[in-house]
PDB file of the backbone (N, CA, C, O) and the ligand in Angstrom, with CONECT records:
HET     ZN  A 101       1
ATOM      1  N   MET A   1      27.091  47.184 -17.215  1.00  0.00           N
ATOM      2  CA  MET A   1      26.157  47.936 -18.163  1.00  0.00           C
ATOM      3  C   MET A   1      27.017  48.261 -19.545  1.00  0.00           C
ATOM      4  O   MET A   1      28.132  48.773 -19.447  1.00  0.00           O
ATOM      5  N   ASN A   2      26.559  48.003 -20.576  1.00  0.00           N
ATOM      6  CA  ASN A   2      27.121  48.139 -21.643  1.00  0.00           C
ATOM      7  C   ASN A   2      26.420  49.264 -22.514  1.00  0.00           C
ATOM      8  O   ASN A   2      25.380  49.826 -22.173  1.00  0.00           O
ATOM      9  N   ALA A   3      27.142  49.527 -23.717  1.00  0.00           N
ATOM     10  CA  ALA A   3      26.809  50.754 -24.650  1.00  0.00           C
ATOM     11  C   ALA A   3      25.246  50.546 -25.039  1.00  0.00           C
ATOM     12  O   ALA A   3      24.490  51.509 -25.174  1.00  0.00           O
ATOM     13  N   SER A   4      24.925  49.498 -25.170  1.00  0.00           N
ATOM     14  CA  SER A   4      23.561  49.208 -26.106  1.00  0.00           C
ATOM     15  C   SER A   4      22.649  49.129 -25.152  1.00  0.00           C
ATOM     16  O   SER A   4      21.546  48.948 -25.667  1.00  0.00           O
ATOM     17  N   SER A   5      22.591  49.194 -23.710  1.00  0.00           N
ATOM     18  CA  SER A   5      21.595  48.813 -22.982  1.00  0.00           C
ATOM     19  C   SER A   5      20.576  49.957 -22.939  1.00  0.00           C
ATOM     20  O   SER A   5      19.395  49.763 -22.654  1.00  0.00           O
ATOM     21  N   ARG A   6      21.071  51.118 -23.225  1.00  0.00           N
ATOM     22  CA  ARG A   6      20.184  52.449 -23.109  1.00  0.00           C
ATOM     23  C   ARG A   6      19.334  52.232 -24.451  1.00  0.00           C
ATOM     24  O   ARG A   6      18.105  52.290 -24.437  1.00  0.00           O
ATOM     25  N   GLN A   7      19.936  52.027 -25.389  1.00  0.00           N
ATOM     26  CA  GLN A   7      19.408  52.086 -26.617  1.00  0.00           C
ATOM     27  C   GLN A   7      18.204  51.093 -26.935  1.00  0.00           C
ATOM     28  O   GLN A   7      17.325  51.291 -27.774  1.00  0.00           O
ATOM     29  N   ALA A   8      18.350  49.852 -26.002  1.00  0.00           N
ATOM     30  CA  ALA A   8      17.600  48.624 -26.048  1.00  0.00           C
ATOM     31  C   ALA A   8      16.427  48.896 -25.190  1.00  0.00           C
ATOM     32  O   ALA A   8      15.602  47.988 -25.091  1.00  0.00           O
ATOM     33  N   ALA A   9      16.222  49.994 -24.559  1.00  0.00           N
ATOM     34  CA  ALA A   9      15.248  50.280 -23.376  1.00  0.00           C
ATOM     35  C   ALA A   9      13.850  49.907 -23.758  1.00  0.00           C
ATOM     36  O   ALA A   9      13.025  49.360 -23.025  1.00  0.00           O
ATOM     37  N   ASN A  10      13.693  50.275 -25.003  1.00  0.00           N
ATOM     38  CA  ASN A  10      12.248  50.139 -25.419  1.00  0.00           C
ATOM     39  C   ASN A  10      12.041  48.770 -26.458  1.00  0.00           C
ATOM     40  O   ASN A  10      10.965  48.514 -26.998  1.00  0.00           O
ATOM     41  N   GLU A  11      13.067  48.097 -26.595  1.00  0.00           N
ATOM     42  CA  GLU A  11      12.836  46.825 -27.513  1.00  0.00           C
ATOM     43  C   GLU A  11      12.401  45.893 -26.712  1.00  0.00           C
ATOM     44  O   GLU A  11      12.924  45.657 -25.623  1.00  0.00           O
ATOM     45  N   VAL A  12      11.343  45.241 -27.208  1.00  0.00           N
ATOM     46  CA  VAL A  12      10.542  44.135 -26.489  1.00  0.00           C
ATOM     47  C   VAL A  12      10.775  42.688 -27.120  1.00  0.00           C
ATOM     48  O   VAL A  12      10.438  41.666 -26.523  1.00  0.00           O
ATOM     49  N   ALA A  13      11.336  42.687 -28.286  1.00  0.00           N
ATOM     50  CA  ALA A  13      11.443  41.398 -28.904  1.00  0.00           C
ATOM     51  C   ALA A  13      12.606  41.702 -30.074  1.00  0.00           C
ATOM     52  O   ALA A  13      12.840  42.877 -30.358  1.00  0.00           O
ATOM     53  N   ARG A  14      13.397  40.520 -30.808  1.00  0.00           N
ATOM     54  CA  ARG A  14      14.222  40.711 -31.554  1.00  0.00           C
ATOM     55  C   ARG A  14      14.145  39.484 -32.169  1.00  0.00           C
ATOM     56  O   ARG A  14      13.968  38.509 -31.440  1.00  0.00           O
ATOM     57  N   PHE A  15      14.245  39.318 -33.416  1.00  0.00           N
ATOM     58  CA  PHE A  15      14.453  38.043 -34.159  1.00  0.00           C
ATOM     59  C   PHE A  15      15.560  38.238 -35.375  1.00  0.00           C
ATOM     60  O   PHE A  15      15.566  39.203 -36.140  1.00  0.00           O
ATOM     61  N   ARG A  16      16.406  37.238 -35.403  1.00  0.00           N
ATOM     62  CA  ARG A  16      17.508  37.285 -36.244  1.00  0.00           C
ATOM     63  C   ARG A  16      16.705  36.968 -37.627  1.00  0.00           C
ATOM     64  O   ARG A  16      15.841  36.091 -37.602  1.00  0.00           O
ATOM     65  N   THR A  17      16.957  37.613 -38.730  1.00  0.00           N
ATOM     66  CA  THR A  17      16.498  37.507 -39.972  1.00  0.00           C
ATOM     67  C   THR A  17      16.939  36.239 -40.647  1.00  0.00           C
ATOM     68  O   THR A  17      17.941  35.671 -40.212  1.00  0.00           O
ATOM     69  N   LEU A  18      16.269  35.736 -41.691  1.00  0.00           N
ATOM     70  CA  LEU A  18      16.611  34.622 -42.411  1.00  0.00           C
ATOM     71  C   LEU A  18      18.155  34.692 -43.064  1.00  0.00           C
ATOM     72  O   LEU A  18      18.931  33.738 -43.012  1.00  0.00           O
ATOM     73  N   ALA A  19      18.415  35.752 -43.576  1.00  0.00           N
ATOM     74  CA  ALA A  19      19.800  35.953 -44.198  1.00  0.00           C
ATOM     75  C   ALA A  19      20.520  36.032 -42.818  1.00  0.00           C
ATOM     76  O   ALA A  19      21.508  35.299 -42.835  1.00  0.00           O
ATOM     77  N   GLY A  20      20.361  36.657 -41.664  1.00  0.00           N
ATOM     78  CA  GLY A  20      21.117  36.664 -40.559  1.00  0.00           C
ATOM     79  C   GLY A  20      21.623  35.312 -39.891  1.00  0.00           C
ATOM     80  O   GLY A  20      22.716  35.041 -39.393  1.00  0.00           O
ATOM     81  N   ARG A  21      20.308  34.447 -40.065  1.00  0.00           N
ATOM     82  CA  ARG A  21      20.749  32.991 -39.663  1.00  0.00           C
ATOM     83  C   ARG A  21      21.687  32.436 -40.371  1.00  0.00           C
ATOM     84  O   ARG A  21      22.724  31.954 -39.917  1.00  0.00           O
ATOM     85  N   MET A  22      21.287  32.493 -41.760  1.00  0.00           N
ATOM     86  CA  MET A  22      22.268  31.933 -42.785  1.00  0.00           C
ATOM     87  C   MET A  22      23.737  32.153 -42.597  1.00  0.00           C
ATOM     88  O   MET A  22      24.603  31.280 -42.635  1.00  0.00           O
ATOM     89  N   ARG A  23      23.886  33.290 -42.413  1.00  0.00           N
ATOM     90  CA  ARG A  23      25.235  34.106 -42.401  1.00  0.00           C
ATOM     91  C   ARG A  23      25.744  34.119 -41.017  1.00  0.00           C
ATOM     92  O   ARG A  23      26.805  34.699 -40.786  1.00  0.00           O
ATOM     93  N   ASN A  24      25.083  33.532 -40.071  1.00  0.00           N
ATOM     94  CA  ASN A  24      25.331  33.815 -38.758  1.00  0.00           C
ATOM     95  C   ASN A  24      25.867  35.415 -38.265  1.00  0.00           C
ATOM     96  O   ASN A  24      26.824  35.734 -37.559  1.00  0.00           O
ATOM     97  N   ASP A  25      24.896  36.195 -38.906  1.00  0.00           N
ATOM     98  CA  ASP A  25      25.128  37.540 -38.599  1.00  0.00           C
ATOM     99  C   ASP A  25      24.140  38.182 -37.688  1.00  0.00           C
ATOM    100  O   ASP A  25      22.966  38.361 -38.013  1.00  0.00           O
ATOM    101  N   SER A  26      24.665  38.534 -36.501  1.00  0.00           N
ATOM    102  CA  SER A  26      23.945  38.923 -35.481  1.00  0.00           C
ATOM    103  C   SER A  26      23.285  40.362 -35.805  1.00  0.00           C
ATOM    104  O   SER A  26      22.248  40.712 -35.241  1.00  0.00           O
ATOM    105  N   LEU A  27      23.831  41.027 -36.582  1.00  0.00           N
ATOM    106  CA  LEU A  27      23.439  42.544 -37.038  1.00  0.00           C
ATOM    107  C   LEU A  27      22.097  42.550 -38.001  1.00  0.00           C
ATOM    108  O   LEU A  27      21.417  43.556 -38.199  1.00  0.00           O
ATOM    109  N   LYS A  28      21.864  41.380 -38.505  1.00  0.00           N
ATOM    110  CA  LYS A  28      20.590  41.355 -39.236  1.00  0.00           C
ATOM    111  C   LYS A  28      19.462  40.859 -38.284  1.00  0.00           C
ATOM    112  O   LYS A  28      19.466  39.692 -37.894  1.00  0.00           O
ATOM    113  N   TYR A  29      18.584  41.661 -37.943  1.00  0.00           N
ATOM    114  CA  TYR A  29      17.434  41.453 -37.117  1.00  0.00           C
ATOM    115  C   TYR A  29      16.364  42.225 -37.331  1.00  0.00           C
ATOM    116  O   TYR A  29      16.531  43.339 -37.828  1.00  0.00           O
ATOM    117  N   THR A  30      15.130  41.783 -37.006  1.00  0.00           N
ATOM    118  CA  THR A  30      14.003  42.570 -36.895  1.00  0.00           C
ATOM    119  C   THR A  30      13.626  42.539 -35.513  1.00  0.00           C
ATOM    120  O   THR A  30      13.511  41.460 -34.931  1.00  0.00           O
ATOM    121  N   ARG A  31      13.407  43.722 -34.893  1.00  0.00           N
ATOM    122  CA  ARG A  31      12.960  43.880 -33.688  1.00  0.00           C
ATOM    123  C   ARG A  31      11.512  44.740 -33.374  1.00  0.00           C
ATOM    124  O   ARG A  31      11.019  45.469 -34.235  1.00  0.00           O
ATOM    125  N   VAL A  32      11.066  44.604 -32.385  1.00  0.00           N
ATOM    126  CA  VAL A  32       9.812  45.055 -31.934  1.00  0.00           C
ATOM    127  C   VAL A  32      10.043  46.396 -30.958  1.00  0.00           C
ATOM    128  O   VAL A  32      10.567  46.177 -29.866  1.00  0.00           O
ATOM    129  N   ILE A  33       9.722  47.611 -31.255  1.00  0.00           N
ATOM    130  CA  ILE A  33       9.962  48.553 -30.427  1.00  0.00           C
ATOM    131  C   ILE A  33       8.729  49.165 -29.713  1.00  0.00           C
ATOM    132  O   ILE A  33       7.711  49.375 -30.373  1.00  0.00           O
ATOM    133  N   ARG A  34       8.779  49.458 -28.395  1.00  0.00           N
ATOM    134  CA  ARG A  34       7.473  49.935 -27.949  1.00  0.00           C
ATOM    135  C   ARG A  34       7.500  51.491 -27.918  1.00  0.00           C
ATOM    136  O   ARG A  34       8.430  52.021 -27.310  1.00  0.00           O
ATOM    137  N   SER A  35       6.517  52.305 -28.547  1.00  0.00           N
ATOM    138  CA  SER A  35       6.579  53.585 -28.718  1.00  0.00           C
ATOM    139  C   SER A  35       5.231  54.050 -28.036  1.00  0.00           C
ATOM    140  O   SER A  35       4.144  53.509 -28.235  1.00  0.00           O
ATOM    141  N   GLY A  36       5.437  55.043 -27.272  1.00  0.00           N
ATOM    142  CA  GLY A  36       4.246  55.385 -26.572  1.00  0.00           C
ATOM    143  C   GLY A  36       3.086  55.908 -27.315  1.00  0.00           C
ATOM    144  O   GLY A  36       1.949  55.740 -26.875  1.00  0.00           O
ATOM    145  N   ILE A  37       3.349  56.642 -28.609  1.00  0.00           N
ATOM    146  CA  ILE A  37       2.266  57.304 -29.334  1.00  0.00           C
ATOM    147  C   ILE A  37       1.796  56.102 -30.310  1.00  0.00           C
ATOM    148  O   ILE A  37       0.597  55.873 -30.470  1.00  0.00           O
ATOM    149  N   ALA A  38       2.634  55.475 -30.847  1.00  0.00           N
ATOM    150  CA  ALA A  38       2.289  54.631 -32.157  1.00  0.00           C
ATOM    151  C   ALA A  38       1.978  53.099 -31.681  1.00  0.00           C
ATOM    152  O   ALA A  38       1.557  52.242 -32.458  1.00  0.00           O
ATOM    153  N   GLY A  39       2.248  52.872 -30.284  1.00  0.00           N
ATOM    154  CA  GLY A  39       2.089  51.433 -29.929  1.00  0.00           C
ATOM    155  C   GLY A  39       3.167  50.722 -30.084  1.00  0.00           C
ATOM    156  O   GLY A  39       4.141  51.067 -29.414  1.00  0.00           O
ATOM    157  N   HIS A  40       3.289  49.667 -30.900  1.00  0.00           N
ATOM    158  CA  HIS A  40       4.658  48.946 -31.411  1.00  0.00           C
ATOM    159  C   HIS A  40       4.839  49.144 -32.566  1.00  0.00           C
ATOM    160  O   HIS A  40       3.898  49.149 -33.360  1.00  0.00           O
ATOM    161  N   LEU A  41       5.924  49.324 -32.880  1.00  0.00           N
ATOM    162  CA  LEU A  41       6.580  49.449 -34.042  1.00  0.00           C
ATOM    163  C   LEU A  41       7.622  48.492 -34.566  1.00  0.00           C
ATOM    164  O   LEU A  41       8.467  48.156 -33.736  1.00  0.00           O
ATOM    165  N   ILE A  42       7.728  47.991 -35.769  1.00  0.00           N
ATOM    166  CA  ILE A  42       8.778  46.838 -36.124  1.00  0.00           C
ATOM    167  C   ILE A  42       9.867  47.741 -36.958  1.00  0.00           C
ATOM    168  O   ILE A  42       9.532  48.615 -37.758  1.00  0.00           O
ATOM    169  N   GLN A  43      11.000  47.448 -36.696  1.00  0.00           N
ATOM    170  CA  GLN A  43      12.256  47.960 -37.310  1.00  0.00           C
ATOM    171  C   GLN A  43      13.123  46.717 -37.718  1.00  0.00           C
ATOM    172  O   GLN A  43      13.329  45.815 -36.906  1.00  0.00           O
ATOM    173  N   CYS A  44      13.590  46.691 -38.901  1.00  0.00           N
ATOM    174  CA  CYS A  44      14.440  45.612 -39.633  1.00  0.00           C
ATOM    175  C   CYS A  44      15.733  46.224 -39.742  1.00  0.00           C
ATOM    176  O   CYS A  44      15.727  47.183 -40.513  1.00  0.00           O
ATOM    177  N   SER A  45      16.950  45.942 -39.157  1.00  0.00           N
ATOM    178  CA  SER A  45      18.177  46.239 -39.286  1.00  0.00           C
ATOM    179  C   SER A  45      18.637  45.886 -40.685  1.00  0.00           C
ATOM    180  O   SER A  45      19.407  46.647 -41.270  1.00  0.00           O
ATOM    181  N   ALA A  46      18.265  44.926 -41.171  1.00  0.00           N
ATOM    182  CA  ALA A  46      18.792  44.221 -42.593  1.00  0.00           C
ATOM    183  C   ALA A  46      18.195  44.941 -43.803  1.00  0.00           C
ATOM    184  O   ALA A  46      18.951  45.243 -44.726  1.00  0.00           O
ATOM    185  N   CYS A  47      16.836  45.252 -43.869  1.00  0.00           N
ATOM    186  CA  CYS A  47      16.434  45.703 -45.201  1.00  0.00           C
ATOM    187  C   CYS A  47      15.995  47.150 -44.751  1.00  0.00           C
ATOM    188  O   CYS A  47      15.464  47.891 -45.578  1.00  0.00           O
ATOM    189  N   GLY A  48      16.178  47.505 -43.640  1.00  0.00           N
ATOM    190  CA  GLY A  48      15.574  49.074 -43.456  1.00  0.00           C
ATOM    191  C   GLY A  48      14.252  49.416 -43.318  1.00  0.00           C
ATOM    192  O   GLY A  48      13.888  50.578 -43.135  1.00  0.00           O
ATOM    193  N   GLN A  49      13.369  48.295 -43.409  1.00  0.00           N
ATOM    194  CA  GLN A  49      12.133  48.420 -42.858  1.00  0.00           C
ATOM    195  C   GLN A  49      11.962  49.052 -41.634  1.00  0.00           C
ATOM    196  O   GLN A  49      12.375  48.470 -40.631  1.00  0.00           O
ATOM    197  N   ALA A  50      11.334  50.327 -41.516  1.00  0.00           N
ATOM    198  CA  ALA A  50      11.222  50.820 -40.131  1.00  0.00           C
ATOM    199  C   ALA A  50       9.748  51.508 -40.082  1.00  0.00           C
ATOM    200  O   ALA A  50       9.116  51.846 -41.082  1.00  0.00           O
ATOM    201  N   GLY A  51       9.357  51.638 -38.859  1.00  0.00           N
ATOM    202  CA  GLY A  51       8.107  52.283 -38.686  1.00  0.00           C
ATOM    203  C   GLY A  51       7.000  51.654 -39.188  1.00  0.00           C
ATOM    204  O   GLY A  51       5.976  52.263 -39.495  1.00  0.00           O
ATOM    205  N   SER A  52       7.178  50.208 -39.313  1.00  0.00           N
ATOM    206  CA  SER A  52       6.100  49.604 -39.978  1.00  0.00           C
ATOM    207  C   SER A  52       5.131  49.190 -38.880  1.00  0.00           C
ATOM    208  O   SER A  52       5.609  48.578 -37.926  1.00  0.00           O
ATOM    209  N   GLY A  53       3.818  49.453 -38.901  1.00  0.00           N
ATOM    210  CA  GLY A  53       2.806  48.923 -37.902  1.00  0.00           C
ATOM    211  C   GLY A  53       2.197  50.023 -37.283  1.00  0.00           C
ATOM    212  O   GLY A  53       1.379  50.731 -37.872  1.00  0.00           O
ATOM    213  N   GLY A  54       2.599  50.226 -35.976  1.00  0.00           N
ATOM    214  CA  GLY A  54       1.864  50.865 -35.342  1.00  0.00           C
ATOM    215  C   GLY A  54       0.780  49.985 -34.595  1.00  0.00           C
ATOM    216  O   GLY A  54      -0.376  50.342 -34.370  1.00  0.00           O
ATOM    217  N   PHE A  55       1.321  48.838 -34.266  1.00  0.00           N
ATOM    218  CA  PHE A  55       0.422  47.796 -33.683  1.00  0.00           C
ATOM    219  C   PHE A  55       0.029  48.218 -32.151  1.00  0.00           C
ATOM    220  O   PHE A  55       0.770  48.836 -31.387  1.00  0.00           O
ATOM    221  N   LYS A  56      -1.227  47.777 -31.878  1.00  0.00           N
ATOM    222  CA  LYS A  56      -1.725  48.302 -30.689  1.00  0.00           C
ATOM    223  C   LYS A  56      -1.324  47.213 -29.592  1.00  0.00           C
ATOM    224  O   LYS A  56      -1.209  47.540 -28.411  1.00  0.00           O
ATOM    225  N   PHE A  57      -1.130  46.003 -29.998  1.00  0.00           N
ATOM    226  CA  PHE A  57      -0.853  44.855 -29.030  1.00  0.00           C
ATOM    227  C   PHE A  57       0.535  44.318 -29.377  1.00  0.00           C
ATOM    228  O   PHE A  57       0.838  44.131 -30.556  1.00  0.00           O
ATOM    229  N   GLN A  58       1.282  44.096 -28.503  1.00  0.00           N
ATOM    230  CA  GLN A  58       2.513  43.582 -28.461  1.00  0.00           C
ATOM    231  C   GLN A  58       2.722  42.378 -29.341  1.00  0.00           C
ATOM    232  O   GLN A  58       3.611  42.238 -30.181  1.00  0.00           O
ATOM    233  N   SER A  59       1.682  41.455 -28.994  1.00  0.00           N
ATOM    234  CA  SER A  59       1.651  40.116 -29.485  1.00  0.00           C
ATOM    235  C   SER A  59       1.608  40.104 -31.084  1.00  0.00           C
ATOM    236  O   SER A  59       2.295  39.394 -31.818  1.00  0.00           O
ATOM    237  N   ASP A  60       0.530  41.164 -31.505  1.00  0.00           N
ATOM    238  CA  ASP A  60       0.411  41.328 -32.814  1.00  0.00           C
ATOM    239  C   ASP A  60       1.744  41.871 -33.614  1.00  0.00           C
ATOM    240  O   ASP A  60       2.064  41.472 -34.733  1.00  0.00           O
ATOM    241  N   ALA A  61       2.440  42.817 -32.872  1.00  0.00           N
ATOM    242  CA  ALA A  61       3.567  43.337 -33.491  1.00  0.00           C
ATOM    243  C   ALA A  61       4.823  42.138 -33.229  1.00  0.00           C
ATOM    244  O   ALA A  61       5.839  42.257 -33.915  1.00  0.00           O
ATOM    245  N   THR A  62       4.761  41.315 -32.514  1.00  0.00           N
ATOM    246  CA  THR A  62       5.582  40.255 -32.404  1.00  0.00           C
ATOM    247  C   THR A  62       5.624  39.246 -33.596  1.00  0.00           C
ATOM    248  O   THR A  62       6.580  38.802 -34.233  1.00  0.00           O
ATOM    249  N   ASP A  63       4.234  39.018 -33.697  1.00  0.00           N
ATOM    250  CA  ASP A  63       3.998  38.009 -34.681  1.00  0.00           C
ATOM    251  C   ASP A  63       4.651  38.522 -36.206  1.00  0.00           C
ATOM    252  O   ASP A  63       5.362  37.849 -36.952  1.00  0.00           O
ATOM    253  N   ALA A  64       4.197  39.849 -36.397  1.00  0.00           N
ATOM    254  CA  ALA A  64       4.543  40.443 -37.446  1.00  0.00           C
ATOM    255  C   ALA A  64       6.182  40.575 -37.825  1.00  0.00           C
ATOM    256  O   ALA A  64       6.680  40.383 -38.934  1.00  0.00           O
ATOM    257  N   ALA A  65       6.796  40.916 -36.721  1.00  0.00           N
ATOM    258  CA  ALA A  65       8.175  40.831 -36.696  1.00  0.00           C
ATOM    259  C   ALA A  65       8.844  39.530 -37.092  1.00  0.00           C
ATOM    260  O   ALA A  65       9.714  39.423 -37.956  1.00  0.00           O
ATOM    261  N   ARG A  66       8.324  38.535 -36.343  1.00  0.00           N
ATOM    262  CA  ARG A  66       8.673  37.090 -36.632  1.00  0.00           C
ATOM    263  C   ARG A  66       8.626  36.537 -38.100  1.00  0.00           C
ATOM    264  O   ARG A  66       9.431  35.809 -38.680  1.00  0.00           O
ATOM    265  N   THR A  67       7.220  37.203 -38.617  1.00  0.00           N
ATOM    266  CA  THR A  67       7.085  36.851 -39.933  1.00  0.00           C
ATOM    267  C   THR A  67       7.926  37.436 -40.963  1.00  0.00           C
ATOM    268  O   THR A  67       8.350  36.851 -41.959  1.00  0.00           O
ATOM    269  N   HIS A  68       8.155  38.800 -40.589  1.00  0.00           N
ATOM    270  CA  HIS A  68       8.974  39.263 -41.630  1.00  0.00           C
ATOM    271  C   HIS A  68      10.704  38.807 -41.350  1.00  0.00           C
ATOM    272  O   HIS A  68      11.467  38.756 -42.314  1.00  0.00           O
ATOM    273  N   ALA A  69      11.117  38.540 -40.147  1.00  0.00           N
ATOM    274  CA  ALA A  69      12.385  38.093 -40.095  1.00  0.00           C
ATOM    275  C   ALA A  69      12.652  36.730 -40.913  1.00  0.00           C
ATOM    276  O   ALA A  69      13.661  36.379 -41.524  1.00  0.00           O
ATOM    277  N   ASN A  70      11.288  36.008 -40.705  1.00  0.00           N
ATOM    278  CA  ASN A  70      11.337  34.560 -41.425  1.00  0.00           C
ATOM    279  C   ASN A  70      11.651  34.791 -42.956  1.00  0.00           C
ATOM    280  O   ASN A  70      12.330  34.001 -43.612  1.00  0.00           O
ATOM    281  N   ARG A  71      11.168  35.794 -43.396  1.00  0.00           N
ATOM    282  CA  ARG A  71      11.217  36.082 -44.911  1.00  0.00           C
ATOM    283  C   ARG A  71      12.474  37.132 -45.606  1.00  0.00           C
ATOM    284  O   ARG A  71      12.684  37.327 -46.804  1.00  0.00           O
ATOM    285  N   CYS A  72      13.108  37.636 -44.583  1.00  0.00           N
ATOM    286  CA  CYS A  72      13.844  38.776 -45.006  1.00  0.00           C
ATOM    287  C   CYS A  72      15.372  38.259 -45.291  1.00  0.00           C
ATOM    288  O   CYS A  72      16.143  37.790 -44.453  1.00  0.00           O
ATOM    289  N   LEU A  73      15.596  38.450 -46.597  1.00  0.00           N
ATOM    290  CA  LEU A  73      16.831  38.067 -47.380  1.00  0.00           C
ATOM    291  C   LEU A  73      17.872  39.123 -47.534  1.00  0.00           C
ATOM    292  O   LEU A  73      18.976  38.976 -48.057  1.00  0.00           O
ATOM    293  N   ALA A  74      17.420  40.110 -47.057  1.00  0.00           N
ATOM    294  CA  ALA A  74      18.193  41.305 -47.274  1.00  0.00           C
ATOM    295  C   ALA A  74      19.775  41.319 -46.611  1.00  0.00           C
ATOM    296  O   ALA A  74      20.496  42.306 -46.755  1.00  0.00           O
TER     297      ALA A  74
HETATM  298 ZN    ZN A 101      13.908  42.882 -43.267  1.00  0.00          ZN2+
END
């Protein structure tokens, strides 16, 4: 069990951002978080976009997160 396992409990998807892939930086990623109240939220570690969405369906949130990650150059 590592230190990050608890923090990642509600994480359902994670995509390395475009900048993260170019620089091989695993700390730049966009992730989908399951939230009981808001549905699914998107958080981007690179550009700080957080709380975007409130997607009802995980598939919608996952698509949006992937789209953002593919464009994010932060
Ligand atoms: Zn971003």
